[in-house]
C-alpha positions as CSV (number, residue, x, y, z in Angstrom):
1,M,11.2,2.4,14.3
2,Q,9.0,3.2,11.3
3,M,8.8,1.0,8.2
4,D,10.3,3.0,5.3
5,F,9.7,1.9,1.7
6,T,10.6,5.2,0.1
7,G,11.5,4.7,-3.5
8,R,10.8,1.0,-3.6
9,N,8.6,-0.7,-6.1
10,A,6.2,-3.3,-4.9
11,I,3.7,-5.8,-6.4
12,V,0.7,-7.1,-4.5
13,T,-1.1,-9.9,-6.2
14,G,-4.8,-10.2,-5.2
15,G,-4.5,-6.7,-4.0
16,A,-7.8,-5.3,-5.1
17,N,-9.6,-6.1,-1.9
18,G,-9.4,-7.7,1.6
19,I,-6.0,-8.6,3.0
20,G,-4.3,-7.7,-0.3
21,L,-5.6,-4.2,-0.4
22,A,-4.7,-3.7,3.2
23,C,-1.1,-4.8,2.3
24,A,-1.0,-2.4,-0.6
25,R,-2.1,0.5,1.6
26,A,0.5,-0.4,4.3
27,L,3.3,-0.3,1.7
28,T,2.0,2.9,0.2
29,A,1.9,4.5,3.6
30,G,5.6,3.7,4.0
31,G,6.4,5.4,0.7
32,A,6.4,2.5,-1.7
33,N,5.3,2.6,-5.4
34,V,2.7,-0.1,-5.4
35,T,1.2,-2.1,-8.3
36,I,-1.9,-4.2,-7.6
37,I,-2.3,-7.3,-9.8
38,D,-5.7,-8.9,-9.8
39,L,-8.5,-10.3,-12.0
40,A,-10.3,-7.8,-14.2
41,K,-13.6,-8.4,-12.3
42,E,-11.9,-7.2,-9.2
43,N,-11.2,-3.8,-10.8
44,P,-7.4,-3.6,-9.9
45,R,-7.0,-0.3,-11.9
46,E,-9.5,1.4,-9.7
47,A,-8.0,-0.1,-6.5
48,G,-4.5,0.9,-7.6
49,A,-5.6,4.5,-8.4
50,G,-7.3,4.6,-5.0
51,I,-4.0,4.1,-3.1
52,G,-2.0,6.4,-5.4
53,G,-0.5,3.5,-7.3
54,Q,-1.4,1.4,-10.4
55,G,-3.5,-1.7,-11.1
56,I,-3.0,-4.3,-13.7
57,E,-5.4,-7.0,-14.8
58,A,-3.9,-10.5,-14.7
59,D,-4.6,-14.0,-13.6
60,V,-1.9,-15.5,-11.3
61,S,-2.7,-19.0,-12.6
62,D,-2.0,-17.8,-16.2
63,R,1.8,-17.5,-16.6
64,V,1.6,-15.5,-19.8
65,S,-0.7,-12.8,-18.4
66,L,1.2,-12.7,-15.1
67,E,4.6,-12.3,-16.8
68,A,3.3,-9.4,-18.9
69,A,2.1,-7.7,-15.7
70,F,5.4,-8.2,-13.9
71,A,7.3,-6.8,-16.9
72,R,5.6,-3.5,-16.2
73,V,7.3,-3.1,-12.8
74,D,11.0,-2.6,-13.1
75,P,13.0,-2.7,-10.9
76,L,11.1,-4.9,-8.4
77,D,11.9,-4.6,-4.7
78,I,9.0,-6.2,-2.9
79,L,6.4,-8.9,-3.7
80,I,3.5,-9.8,-1.5
81,C,1.4,-12.7,-2.8
82,C,-2.2,-12.5,-1.6
83,A,-4.2,-14.0,-4.5
84,G,-6.2,-17.0,-3.4
85,I,-9.6,-18.8,-3.5
86,A,-11.4,-21.3,-1.4
87,R,-13.9,-24.0,-2.5
88,F,-15.8,-25.7,0.3
89,D,-16.7,-29.4,0.1
90,C,-15.9,-32.6,2.0
91,L,-12.9,-34.7,0.8
92,M,-15.0,-37.5,-0.6
93,V,-17.0,-35.4,-3.0
94,T,-14.5,-32.6,-3.9
95,K,-14.8,-32.1,-7.7
96,Q,-11.7,-32.4,-9.8
97,E,-12.3,-29.0,-11.3
98,D,-12.4,-27.4,-7.9
99,W,-9.2,-29.1,-6.8
100,D,-7.4,-28.1,-10.0
101,Q,-8.5,-24.5,-9.8
102,T,-7.6,-24.1,-6.2
103,I,-4.2,-25.6,-6.6
104,A,-3.6,-23.6,-9.8
105,V,-4.5,-20.2,-8.1
106,N,-3.2,-20.7,-4.6
107,L,-0.1,-22.8,-5.1
108,G,0.6,-22.3,-8.8
109,G,0.0,-18.6,-8.6
110,V,2.5,-18.3,-5.7
111,F,5.1,-20.4,-7.7
112,H,4.7,-18.2,-10.8
113,S,4.8,-15.0,-8.9
114,L,7.8,-16.0,-6.7
115,Q,9.8,-17.2,-9.7
116,L,9.1,-14.1,-11.7
117,A,10.0,-11.9,-8.8
118,A,13.2,-13.8,-8.0
119,N,14.4,-13.6,-11.6
120,R,14.2,-9.8,-11.4
121,M,15.6,-9.5,-7.9
122,Q,18.5,-11.9,-8.4
123,A,20.6,-9.7,-10.6
124,R,20.2,-6.8,-8.1
125,R,21.1,-8.9,-5.1
126,S,18.2,-7.7,-3.0
127,G,14.5,-8.1,-2.5
128,S,11.8,-9.2,-0.1
129,I,9.0,-11.7,-0.9
130,V,6.1,-12.2,1.5
131,V,3.5,-14.9,0.9
132,I,0.1,-14.9,2.6
133,A,-0.4,-18.5,3.7
134,S,-2.9,-19.6,6.4
135,T,-3.3,-21.3,9.7
136,N,-4.8,-24.0,7.3
137,S,-1.2,-24.6,6.2
138,Y,-1.0,-26.6,9.4
139,D,-4.4,-27.8,10.4
140,G,-6.9,-30.0,8.7
141,E,-10.1,-27.9,8.8
142,A,-13.0,-29.9,7.3
143,E,-14.4,-29.3,3.9
144,L,-11.3,-27.5,2.7
145,S,-9.0,-30.3,1.4
146,A,-7.9,-28.4,-1.7
147,Y,-7.4,-25.1,0.1
148,N,-5.5,-26.8,3.0
149,A,-3.2,-28.7,0.6
150,S,-2.5,-25.5,-1.4
151,K,-1.7,-23.5,1.7
152,A,0.5,-26.3,3.1
153,G,2.4,-26.4,-0.2
154,I,3.0,-22.7,-0.1
155,L,5.2,-23.2,3.0
156,G,7.3,-25.8,1.1
157,L,7.9,-23.2,-1.6
158,V,8.7,-20.5,1.0
159,H,11.3,-22.7,2.7
160,T,12.9,-23.8,-0.5
161,A,13.0,-20.3,-2.0
162,A,14.5,-18.9,1.2
163,N,17.2,-21.5,1.0
164,E,18.0,-20.9,-2.6
165,L,17.6,-17.1,-2.7
166,G,19.3,-16.2,0.5
167,P,22.8,-16.0,-1.1
168,Y,21.3,-13.3,-3.4
169,R,20.1,-11.4,-0.3
170,I,16.5,-12.1,-1.2
171,R,14.3,-12.8,1.8
172,V,11.2,-15.0,1.6
173,N,8.7,-15.3,4.5
174,A,5.1,-16.3,5.1
175,V,2.3,-14.8,7.1
176,C,-0.4,-17.2,8.3
177,P,-3.7,-15.4,9.1
178,G,-6.5,-17.0,11.1
179,L,-10.1,-16.0,10.7
180,I,-9.9,-12.4,9.3
181,R,-12.9,-10.2,8.4
182,T,-12.9,-10.1,4.6
183,R,-15.5,-10.5,1.8
184,L,-14.9,-14.3,1.9
185,T,-15.6,-14.6,5.6
186,S,-18.3,-11.9,6.0
187,A,-21.0,-14.4,6.4
188,H,-19.3,-16.0,9.3
189,F,-18.8,-12.7,11.1
190,G,-22.5,-11.9,10.5
191,N,-23.6,-15.1,12.3
192,T,-23.4,-14.6,16.1
193,E,-23.8,-18.3,16.9
194,V,-21.0,-19.3,14.6
195,I,-18.4,-16.8,15.8
196,R,-19.3,-17.4,19.4
197,E,-18.3,-21.0,19.1
198,Y,-15.4,-20.3,16.8
199,F,-13.9,-17.6,18.9
200,R,-14.1,-19.9,21.9
201,H,-10.9,-21.4,20.6
202,I,-9.1,-18.1,20.1
203,P,-7.3,-16.8,23.2
204,L,-7.8,-13.2,22.2
205,G,-11.5,-13.9,21.9
206,R,-12.1,-12.3,18.5
207,G,-11.4,-12.4,14.8
208,G,-8.8,-10.3,13.0
209,E,-8.9,-7.4,10.6
210,P,-7.1,-7.2,7.3
211,E,-4.9,-4.3,8.6
212,E,-3.5,-6.6,11.3
213,V,-2.3,-9.1,8.7
214,A,-1.0,-6.2,6.5
215,N,1.1,-4.9,9.4
216,A,2.9,-8.3,9.7
217,A,3.4,-8.5,6.0
218,A,4.8,-5.0,5.9
219,F,7.2,-5.8,8.7
220,Y,8.5,-8.8,6.8
221,A,8.9,-6.7,3.7
222,S,10.8,-3.9,5.5
223,D,14.4,-3.6,6.6
224,L,13.3,-4.2,10.2
225,A,13.2,-7.9,9.2
226,S,16.6,-7.8,7.5
227,F,17.9,-11.0,9.2
228,I,14.6,-12.9,8.9
229,T,14.0,-15.4,6.1
230,G,12.3,-18.7,5.7
231,S,10.1,-18.0,8.7
232,T,6.3,-18.0,9.4
233,L,4.4,-15.5,11.5
234,F,0.9,-16.4,12.8
235,V,-1.6,-13.6,12.9
236,D,-4.4,-15.6,14.5
237,G,-5.1,-14.3,17.9
238,G,-3.4,-17.3,19.4
239,Q,-5.6,-19.8,17.7
240,M,-2.8,-22.2,16.8
241,A,-1.7,-22.2,20.4
242,S,-5.1,-23.6,21.3
243,K,-6.9,-26.8,20.2
244,F,-9.7,-27.3,17.7
245,G,-12.8,-29.3,18.7
246,T,-13.6,-32.1,16.2
247,W,-16.6,-33.7,17.8
248,S,-20.1,-32.4,18.4
249,E,-23.2,-33.7,20.0
250,K,-25.0,-32.7,16.8
251,T,-23.5,-35.6,15.0
252,A,-22.0,-38.0,17.6
253,D,-22.4,-39.5,21.0
254,F,-19.9,-40.1,23.8
255,I,-20.1,-43.8,24.6
256,G,-18.0,-45.0,27.5
257,D,-14.6,-43.6,26.7
258,H,-14.9,-42.6,23.1
259,W,-16.9,-40.5,20.6
260,Q,-18.8,-42.4,17.9
261,L,-20.7,-41.1,14.9
262,R,-24.4,-41.8,15.0
């Protein structure tokens, strides 16, 4: 069965590049009228024009600018939330400003987007919302405390929204990507030693492509998923079915029956 979005209006936040742009393209390929919302520096207008849609400059953490952007799409049938950032630092030295910005964009941005979309979809008694979360919604990858917390919080929003919006026939689901080849992760993919060890814990033995995440998001957004809400789909090559290694001989020794930091 083909995913058909003919005549439907969709918004993709963070859609000017990476996973967001792949989602925008997937929806467009199915016939949707797609609006990309992203920061001015990401050139959303150019990205929108490139897929035959439109682009609007807005910051998902700024309720006023985001509300103005959503007001330009009426009616709204589909929302895919992709906007997000990551700040790397260990828990003990994470700066307040990095924590605040990450939570504001990743979690606050989803809250604002979801609420604005739901208010428009509620009266029409239909709609589909897909949130791009992460495998980090579940695991505790080091040096990403703010990112992990924001992505875990997203699932709480998804579950609550699915519960409250179900009676209005609005479906809310999450996609959890693993390591995907994007601008944010390009340095990892370019380091053979890094990916060799990282992929050791991925059953399919490789990283993912943005289009593979977009296919999952498009499925959730489509009528093919008409009886699915409040659910989470991993797009991680089986990573979450495996185990992460915590200890390394680089920083620790195995003494008797336990690991111990040097």
